[in-house]
N, C-alpha and C positions, 0 to 999 in steps of 0.2 A: 352637935351632928355637923359633919363636914358636907359641903356643897359638891355637886358633881360637875362644877366648873370653877374656873378662877377669873377673876377680873384683871387680866393681863393679855392685852393684845399682842404683846411680843411673844408670849408663851405659844399661843395659837399660830402665830406666824412662823415661829421656829419649828412646831410640829408639822405645819403644811410643807415648809421648805425641806424637811427631811423625808416626810412621808409619802408625798405626791410622786417624786421621781421613782422611789422604791416601789410605789403602788403601779405606776406606768410601767415599769420593768416586769413586774408580777402579771401586768395585763398581757404584756406581749409574750412572756413565757407561756401563759395560759393559751394565748392565741396559737403558738406554735403547737402546743399539746392538742388543741382543737383541730388544727388543720392536719396533724398527724392522724388523729382518729377518724376524720372525716375521709381523708384519702385512702387510708387502708381499709376503712369501712366499705369503700366502693368495690374493694376486691371480694369481701365477704365477711360474714360474722365469725367464721373460724378464724381467719386473720387477724380481725379486730380483737377477738378474745385473746389470741396469742400474744399479740404486741401488748395489750393491756396487762396481761398477767407478767410477761416478762419485765415490763416496766415496773411492776411491784417490787421486784428483787433489786432493780436499779435504783428505785426509790429508798430502799433500805440504806444503801450506800449514800444516797443524797441526804437522808435524815442523819446519818452518822457524821457526814461533812458539816451539815447544819450545826449539830452539836459541837463539833470542834470549832467551828467558826464563831457560833454565837458564845461559846464558853470562853473564848478568847477575847470577845467583844466586850464582855463585862470589864476585864482588865484594861483593854485598849482604851475604852471610854473614860474610866476612871484615871488612867495614867495621862490621858490627853488632858483631861480637866486639870490635873496637878502639873501639867508641862513637864513630864519626866520621860524624855524622849528615849534614854537608855533602856528602862524597863520596858517601854512600848516596843523597841526593836527586838528584844529578846523574847517577848511574848509572841510576836509574829514569827520568830524563828521555831519556837517550840510548836506553834499551831501547824505550820507548814510540814515539820518532821512527822508529826501525828498523822496529817492528811496524806503523806506519801506512803507511810506504812499501812494505812487503811486501804488506800487504792491498790497497793501490791497483794493485800489479802484477798480482796475481791476479784481482782484479775485472775489470780491463780485458781480461786473457786471456780470462776466462770469457764476458764480454759478447759478444766479437768472434768467439771460436773455440770454441764449445761442441761442435760436431760433430767438428771437428778433434781435440780433446782426446779425446773417446771413442773416435776411430780409433787413438788410440796404444795403447789396451787390447784392443780387438776389431775384427773385420772383420764382425761380424753386424749387418745394418742395422736390425733391430727394437730390439736392445739400444743401438745407437749413438743412435737417435731419442729412445727413452726416457730414456736417460742424459743427453742434451743437455738435455732438458726439466727434469730435476732439477737439474742445474747452473745453468740460467738463474734458477730459483726460489731458488737459494742464494747469489746474488751478494751481497747486503747482509750475510749471515752471516759473511764474511771479516773484516769490521771488528769485528764483535760478538765473534766467537770469539777472534781474535788479541788484542784488549784485555782480554777476560776471563781468558784463559788466562795471558798474561804478568803481569797484576796479582796473580792467584791465586798464582803462583810466588813473587812478591815478598812477599806477605803472609804465606805460609808460613814465609820466611826469617826474619822478625822475630817468630815465634811465634803468628801468628793462622791457626790450622789449623781452627778450627770453622766460622767463617763460610762459607768455601768449601763445607764439608761440608753445612751447613744449606741453602745455596743449590742445591747439586746434588740434594737431596732435592726441594726444591720444583720444580727444572727437570725432574727425572724425571716427576713427576705432570702437569705442564704438557705435556711431550712426548707422553706417552702418550695423555692426553686429547685433544690437538689431532690427533694421528695418527689416532685412532679416528674423530673427527668428519670430518676432510678426506680421508682415504684411503678410507673406506667410504661417505661422504655421510650422515653421521647428523646428528640434531636440525636438519634443514632445510637443512644445508649441501650444496653440489654434490658428487658423488663425483669426487675428483680422482685417485685412485690415486697414481702415482709423484710428481706435482707435490704432492699432499696431504702425503706423507712429508716433502718438502723444506719446506713451509709449517709443518708441526708442528715441525721442528727450528728453524726461523727464530723462530717464536714463543718456543721455549724459550730460544734464545740472547738474545733481547731481555730476559726476565726475568732471566737469568744476569747479563748486562752491567750491567743497571740496579743490582742489589745489590752485585756485586763492586767495579766501578769507582766507584759512588756512595759506597761506604764509604772506598776509597782516597783518593778525591779531596776528600771532605768530612769525614769523621770520625775517620780513623786518627791516633793520637798518637805511634806508635813512629817513623814515617818523617817524618810531617807534610808529605807531598808534597800540593801544591794545584795546580789547573789552570793557574795562571800559571807554576809551575816547569817545566811543559813546554817554555816558550819561553825559559827562562833560559839565559844562556852556561854552558858547561860546562868551558871552559879546557883544560888539558892533560890532563884525565882521559880524553878521547878516546883518547889514545895508550895508556893502561893497559887501556881497555875493548877496544881493537883487539887488544892483545896477548894478553889473557887470554880475551875472550869471543868474538872473531871466529872463532878455530879451532873453537869449539864449534858456532857458526852453520854455518860451512862443513862441518864434519864431519857435522852432522845434516842439513844440506842435500843433500850428495852422498849421504849415507845414505838420504834420502828418495828421491831419484833412482834409487838402487840398488834400493829396495824397489819402486819403480815398475817397474823393469825386471823384477823378479820377477813383478809382477802382469802385466806384458806377456807373460811366458812363460806364465803360469797362464791368461791370457785367450786364448791360442792353443792351449789344450789341450781346448777345447771347453766348451759351456754347462753340462754335468754337472759337470765339474771346478771351474768358476768358482762355482757354486751350492754345492757341497760345500765349498769353500775358505771361503766367506762364513760357512757354519754353524759350521766348526772355529775360525776366527778368533775369533768371539764367545766360544766355549768356552775357548780359550786365554786370553783377556783376563779371564774371570771367574775361572779357576783361578789366576791370577798376579797379583791386584791388590794382595797385600800386598808383593810385589816392588817394585812402583812406589813403595810407601810407604817400603820399606826403602832404595830408591835415593836418594830425595830426602832421606831422613833422614840417609843416609852423606854427601851433599854439605854439608847444613847443619851437622851436628855436627863434621864435619872442618873446616869453614870456621870455626867457632867456637873449636875447640880451636886451630888454628893462629894464628887472630886473637889468642889470648891467649898465643901464643908457645912452646906446649909441643909440639915436634916429636915427642919420644919417646912421648908419649901418644897422638898422633895415628897413629903406626906401629902401636901395639898395638890401638887401636880398629880400625884397618884390617883386621888379621888376624880380629878379632871379626866384622866385617861379612862376611868371606869365609865364616866358619863359619855365619853367619845365612843366607847364600845357598845353601849347600849343603843345609841343613836344609830351608829353605822351598821350594826347587826341587824337592826330593824329594817334599814335601807335594803341591806343585802337580801333579806327574806322576801321584800316586795319585788326586787329585780328578778329573783328566781321564778316567782309566780307568773311575772310578765312575760319571761322569755322562755318558759319551759316547753310550751308546745312548739315554738319556732325552733328550739335547739333539737328536739325530738325528730321533727320532721326533716331536719337536715341530713338525717342518716337513713340508710337503706335497711330498715329493721323489720322484723316480722311482727304481726299483730299481737303476739303474746309478749314479745320484748317491749313493745310500745306501751302496753298496759303496765307492765312492771316498772317502766321508766317514769310513767306519770306518777304512780305511788311513791316512787323514791324522790321525785322532785317535791312532792308535798311534804314528805318526811324532812328532807333536807331544809326546806324553807322554815320549818319550826325550830330545828337543831341549830341553824346558823346564828340565830339570835344569841344563844348560850355560847357557842364556839367562838364567835368573835369577840365577845366580851372577855371571857377567861383568856383567850389568846393574847390579848392585848395586855392582860395583868400577869400571866405566867412567862410569856416569852418576851414581855416588855419590862413593865414597872418592877415587878417582884425580882425577876431575873437581874435587871440593871441595879437593883439594891444589894446584890451579892447572896440572895437567899436561895442559893442553888441546891443545897443539900435538902432542905425542906421541899422544895419543888420536886426534886427526884423522887422523894417518897410519896408524895401526894398524886403525882402523875400516875405513878404505876399502881398504887393501891386502887385508885378509881377505875383504871383500864383493866386490871387482871382481876379484881374482885367483884366488879359490877358489869362492865360493858361486855367483855368477851363470854362470860358464863351465861349471861342473859340473853346476848345475841344468839349464842350457839344453841340455846334452848329453844328460843323463838322459831329459829330457822331449821334447824336439824331435827328437833324433837317434836315441837308443837306445830310446826309448818304453818306458822301464822302468815297474815298477807304481808306483801313486801314493805309496806308502810311501817308495820310494827317490828319487823326484822331489822330495818335500818335504824329505827328509833332506838331500839335496845343495844344495837352494836355501837351507838354514840352517846349512850346514856351518861358516860363519863363526863361529857362536856356539860350537861346540866349540873351535875353534882359539883363539879369543880367551880362553877361560877360562884356558888355559895361559900365554898371554902375560901376563895380569893378575897371575898369580902371580909371575912372574918379575919383572915391574916393581914390584910391591909389595915384594918381597925387597930389591930394589936401594935402596930410599929415595930414588931420584932424582925421584919423582914429587911431592915436596914442594918447591913454588916460592914464592919471596918475592913478595908483591904489595904495590905502594907506595900510599900514601894521596895525597890531593890535596896536602897540605903538602909531603910528600916529592918530588912532581913539580915543585912550584914553583921 
């Protein structure tokens, strides 16, 4: 029986060195989202619901880009462990090409179909109109967000975790300041409300893009990727990228569509449920930022260890990450319970919305234990081992065969209390944890990844 910890102080020091800056960046990002919702919530629940639902579509793009970036990171971490810089640069080139293609696709859809996009999530005309306005102002953000996000993931994989953190701190103040000016019409600026929230985010994205991409293309010495490398031939590495990374993209992409289906269910439960869900989502993000850090640390460290050829050590570290997930998932649940009333009271909500938000907070505090642990395993250890195809299958079976049908049944047919609607919408998180333990024990999650020389 494997232990859920390892007697290796260097391992935990390395985990902390990677995960804490990533977690801090996640905390700041969640803080930006919280300030956005608080500020726009001061205008009204219709505006809050519109921005929340419009961001669901932008989050689809965000998840696709995460899929592209995290898929590439499996190869980047392994090649970095192997000290194969040529394969590393070509992997980054493929990643950026996919990101630009995805941004173009979402940009075109947003320009020509903003109201149709909003109608996916709600049938209420005022929310549709304000959400469409927000989307139109967000068009350019796709390119900035996509490139910043994927480049950040690559930089983390080669040990550069501080720059993204410092950039996020700066972006936080830029976003909050711009939101204050343009949402409420301060310092002589026009009062733009929903459009002001989108403009504030766009300004912050420009700031973020300039620092992250500027550093990777002009200064970074670990990968030495330069703008000209974006157009360089990548040879047979495409095949390895497709084999390992495309299942991550497909998995995260279908998962994004599934999460949007969850949003469609939520959007049809009424304005109060949508507003309550927007509040509780931010709280969940704040409470589980460390989990994001541990997930990426799991993928990076597993990639390094396997790149050095030590499978037994990778297996032991996998169990240690499982233990970390259970501990910090429980801590996240406790934080949600402690801050739930404080968070709810920070918003201008109706009594009905407050009651729904309280039920959702309780449900989230239960789910987050399972979600945190399987996130570290699926997005971290198992993915870092190259087990991307099996993860793609498991992610989507649990979402589409369990969570979505049960959640829709609970909310739209049986009209159960908000606690149970949310629980069933997220029941895939519970089921996946048990599957992760079985997969980890089997050892089949460790896959061989070929370098460019081996493919030649």
